[in-house]
N, C-alpha and C positions, 0 to 999 in steps of 0.2 A: 352389914346386911344383916335384917330381921328374919328369923325361923320362917321355915313356909307357912305362910296362911291359909292357904286353898290346895289342896292336892288335886290335881284330875286326876280321873281314870285313864289309862294309854290309849283305849280306843277313841276315847274323847277328846284326847289330846291332840291326836293322830288328826281324827276328823278337822278339827281345830286350825291344824297346821296347814292342811293340804287346801284347805278352803280359802286358805289367804294366796295361793297359787297360781298364777296364771296357766292359762288352758296350752295343751302342747303346741310348742311354737320352733321347738329346735331345728336346723339347719338339717339338712341332709349332703351325705355324699354318697358317690357312685364308686362301688368298687367291684372285684371277682367275684361272684358266688362262691368260688373256692375258699375265700378270706372272710365269708360272710357269717361263719359258726357264734353264736352268741348275738348277732348285733340285731337289733329292732328296724322292721319294715318301715320303710317312711313313705309308701302309699300301698295301695292295692295292687295286687301283681294277677295280671288275670294271663289265663293259657293260650300263645299263637295258636294254637293247632289242637286237634283233640290227641288223647292217647289211648289205647294205641291208635296207630293210622292205618293197620291194617288188620284184619282176623289170624290170632295167633293162637298156636294147641297151646293148654297149659300142662299136658303131659308126654311123655314118650308114647307113641302109638299109632294106630294109621287113621289118616283121614277117608271120611269116606262118605255118601249121601244116606242120611238116616234112616230115612224110609227102605233101605235096601236090608236093613237090621232088623227090621219090626219080627217078632216071633223068635227071634234067636235065643238058644238056649244051649246047655250043655248037653243035655240029650236031642235037640236038635238044631245043632250048628246052621249056621248063613254061611254059605260060599262065596269067596270073592276072588277076584284075579288082581293080584298086584302088580301095578303098572309103574312102577319107579319108586325112586325116594326123594323126597323133598329136600332140596340144598339150603344149609342156612345162608339168611344175609343175600340171600336174591329172590326176585319174582320167580314163582314155578312156573314153569312150560307145562308142567304135565296138568291134564284136564279130567277130570274122576266123570265117569259115564256110568250108568247103569251097572252093580255088579262087580266096579270095580274099586280100587282103594290103593293108597300111596303111603310107605312109609315115612312118617313125620315126628320131629325131637321137639323137645320142651320148647317154645319160642319160637317155632317155624310158623313161615307163613301159610295158611289156609289155602290149596287149590282153589282153582274154578271147579263152583258146582258140589264143591265138596262143603255139607254143613254142620259135620260132627267130627269127634275124634274117640276111636273106641280105645282105650288103654292097653296096652301091647300084654299084660298079665291077663286080659280077658278075649285071648287069640290064641291060635296053632297053629304052626305051620303044617302046611299039608306036603306044598314042596317050594322051590325057591320061585316060583310064581302062583300059588294059591296059597289061601289063608281061610280058614275058620274062624268066625265069629262067634262066642259062646253066648253074648249077653247083647242084648239090643241095646240103641244106644237114642236119646233124644237131640231134638234137633237145638243146637247150641252147645250140646254136650263137649263137656273139657275144651272148649271153646273162649278165648277172649276176645268180645265183639269189638268195632270200631268205635273211639270214644265211651266204652266201659268206664274207664279209670278217669278220663278227664275230657270233658266237652270242651271245644272251641270257644272261646271267649268267657270261660267259667272262671271265678272268682278262686285261686288255688291258695293265695295267703291275703289275709286281710293287713291291712296297715296296724301297726302297733304289735305285729305278731315276734318275738324271741325267735331264731331261728336254731332248728335243729339239725341235728345230723342226719334225718328222714329227709327234712325240709329238702336241704342243698342236692339229697338224690332226686327229690321230684323235680328241682327247680333245671337240673342240667339234664335230666329226661326228657324236656321241653326245649332245648337248648338256649336257656336263658342264660348266660355265664356272665350276667354282669345285673345290681339291682342297685336302688337308691335305699341307702339304711340312713337311720337318724344319727346325726353326730354326737358322738360320745359326751356326756356329760364331764365337767372339770370339776372335779370336788377340791377343795383347796383344804387342807388340815395342819392346824396348829395345837402343837400340846406345849402347855404352860407347866411350869413348877422351879422353884430354884432349888428342889431336890434330885431334877430330872439330867440323865447323864446318855448320850448315844450308846447304841447297843458294843459298838466297838472299842469304847474306852472302859476301864478300868473304875471301878467304884468305890469310895470311900464311905467309911464309915455314916451313914444316913442319908447316901443316895441310894437312888434306884434307876436302872437303866429305863429308855422310852418305850413299851409296849405298845401305846395306842397307836401310834404312828405306822404301825406296820400290820397291827391285827386289820384294824380297818381300813388301812389303804388295800389290803387283801379282800377285804366284802365287798369296797366300793370296785376293784378291779373286776371280782368275780363276776358282778351285778352289771360288767358293761361299762362301767364308768374311768374317768383317769385321774390320777392322783397327781396334783400340787401340793407337796410337802414344803412348809417355810418353818421348819426344823424346831426347836426349841425356843421358847420365849420366856423369859423371868417374869415373876410375880411383879410388875410393875405395869400401871395401870396406862402410863404414856405409851409405853413400848408395846403393850399389847394392842392398843388404840391404833398405833401404826399399822403395826404387821396385819390386822383384822382391817382395816380400810385396802391395803394394798393388794390383801388375798381375796377379799368379796368384790373387786374392780377385776379379776383376773379370773373367775370361776363363777359358777352354776349356782352351788352350792358352798356355803362353808363352815366344816366342822373344827370346834374347839374343845380340846378334853382338858378336863382337869380346872380347879379354880371355880367349880359351879356348886360348891357345898355350903351352906348358909352358915358363912362365919366372916370374920373381918378382912382374911384375906381372898374374899371371893370378888374378882374383880371382872368375870366373864360377863355378867349380866350388866353392869355399866359400860363396859366395851360393846356389848350387841346393841344397847338404847342407844349408841351413838352413832351407829351406822345408818341409822335412817327409820324412815317410818314403814310401818307400824311400831317396831321394836320388837320386845320381848312380850310373846304372848302367851307363856306356860311356863313358870317357875317352879317345878317341884309335881313329880308323875308318882303316883297312888301304885305303886310298886316295889318288891323287890326281885333284885336289885335294882338301882337308879333312880333312886327316889330324887334326886339334885339332877334331874334331865333339865334342860332349858332348849325351849322351842320358839324361834323368832322369825318375823321377817322382815328382812330390810330392804327396800326400793324393791320389792317382788320377787327378790332372791332368800332361800331358806338358808338360817342360819342355826344353828345346833351347837349347843353346848352340853356335852357328855362328862360324867363324871369320871374323875382320875383314873378309879380303880380299875385294872382291863377288865374285869368281866363286868362290870355296869356297864363300860363303854361299848362293849362287844354286843351284850344283850340288846340293848336300847338301838345298837346300830342296824341289827335286822328290825326292830318296833318302828322306827323311825326313818333312818335313813334311807332304808332299799323304797319305801312306799313313797320316799320325794322323789328319788331317782324314776321311779315308774312313772311317778306324775309326770315329770318334765320329760320321758320320752315318749309318751304317750303308750307305754306297753300294758298292753291288754293283763289282766288281772291271769295269774297262772295258781293251777293247785300247789299246796303247800305239802312238800313229800312226808308225809307224818306215817308213824309205825303203831300199831295197835298191839299193847303190851300189857301185862298183869303185874300191879305192882307187888314189889317182895315185901318193902315193910310200911308201919304206920307214918306219915309225914304230916307233920304239925303248919297249922299257919294262922295268920291273925286275920279276922275278919274284916273285910272294910279293906284289904289290900290285896294286889295280885303278886303272886309270887310265880317265879319262873325257877324252877328246881334242875341243874344237870342231871343227867340218868345217864348208867351205862346199860346197854342191854343186852340179855343174855339168853343165849336159845336154849329153851328147856324142852324137855323129852315128851314126846306126842301125846303119850298115853296119861300122862301127869297131869295137864293143865286141859280142862274141858275146852271146848269152843264155847265164845263167849256166848251172853244172850241177844238175841234178837232187838234192836232197838233202831230208831230214828238214827243216831249217832254212829253205830257199829253195823248196820243193816248190810248184810252180803260179805262184810267183814271174817264172818265165822265160817265162809264156807272157803276161806284160802287157806283157814288152819295157820294164820299166823300166829305162833305161840312164842313170844318172848317175854323173859320176866325184865321188869323195870328197876335196876339197882340205884337209888337217888344215890347221889357224891354229896354228902352232907359236908360242911367246914365253908369257912369265913367267904364272904362274897368276894374280898378283894385278892383272890387265890387264881391266879391263871390256869395253874394245871387243872384246876376242877374240872374248866373246858376243853381244855385238852385231851384228858381221857375220857370225857362223856362220848356219846354217841349223839344226843339230842337231848332237845332241853322240854319240862313237863311245866304246863302252866296249871297253876291253882286258881280259879276265879274267885274274885274280893269278896265272894260271898259266902264262902267255905269256910271253916276253921281247920281244914286239914282233907287229907284224903287217907282212906283205911286199907290195910294190907290185902290184895286179892282182887281190889277194885280195876276193873280195864279202866285203862286210859289210853290219849293219845300222845304219842311222842314226836316232838318238830324235832327232825334229822338237821345235824348243823354239817 
């Protein structure tokens, strides 16, 4: 296999790969809402009714007619007759007439003819049946109106939404106890290399334990996929072709780790090329770590060859595997969790190559680090006073504990020759 002739920028390579994949077409599973955390909605979900279905108090206080409180103040309170207490969970039988009020608790249903609630802190008891109100309230004050949260027929969650804890709460509030979610993406994973052994086995001199099957597998599972591991395949082209053919038929995506460097032992690209059209799209990414990454599409399915070193494999898993899973599930783009931090030391980089550097985040004293300057990239973040120090973890790219000890990854664009100490940077959290 010759040395890489053309290296694509990661963004360009990712666009090329995604463009060769079909549109969202996965099947759907109907599952209990209680089991749907982190699943992807397969269709738009509509509200079967408004929420709330009755006017409710948002505070502990007294339900009354707002106009009866007009002009009330501490020096000239309005006098009300207390006609009862609103029971929780039942339709109130109390009717509010001029000059009367009823004790109501947070979430209680407003009685007939009441249009506001005065907070209990803004009242004074005269006796068991009389109450002074020391502040006027407006119509609708401290009241959640019918349909104020959700209207009947409203789209509450669009197709492609990754469900969060709050989403499950909202669905249950509307009585939606089951829903359609996208069938989980099946990802086949093959590790190659004569030097690899399973983690549970003793290693001889020259051997290493298989890391990528487990780190990449965890990444896929966290992203909502299912991992099918095909174990370790030795550096034999026929054995690899047979295994990749089987794995491709049984999965939606195929990942192959190791065997992707430009050397005589590089058989991964040949195996991918034999799986179907169009085959290998990219062999070489203009990034560190992960230059020898292979991106291919065979018979409509993504096949990705990742470097054998575990840091390169995992970093490029974030860059390429996750976007493919999102494409196939129809998941809508999500904001990437990032932290604004100040770089502690200079980081050199080579112009023309995108670098991803693992960093440790360290909280620093609030009085030492000034707010970052206002800019398009950090607008608003300075108000959060997010003051972390980013300490790069330097070391060779194949040291897995560089990532274990890291809180996130720092990207150095290919046009830059490095970053200077004191620069405000965005750290992608791992």
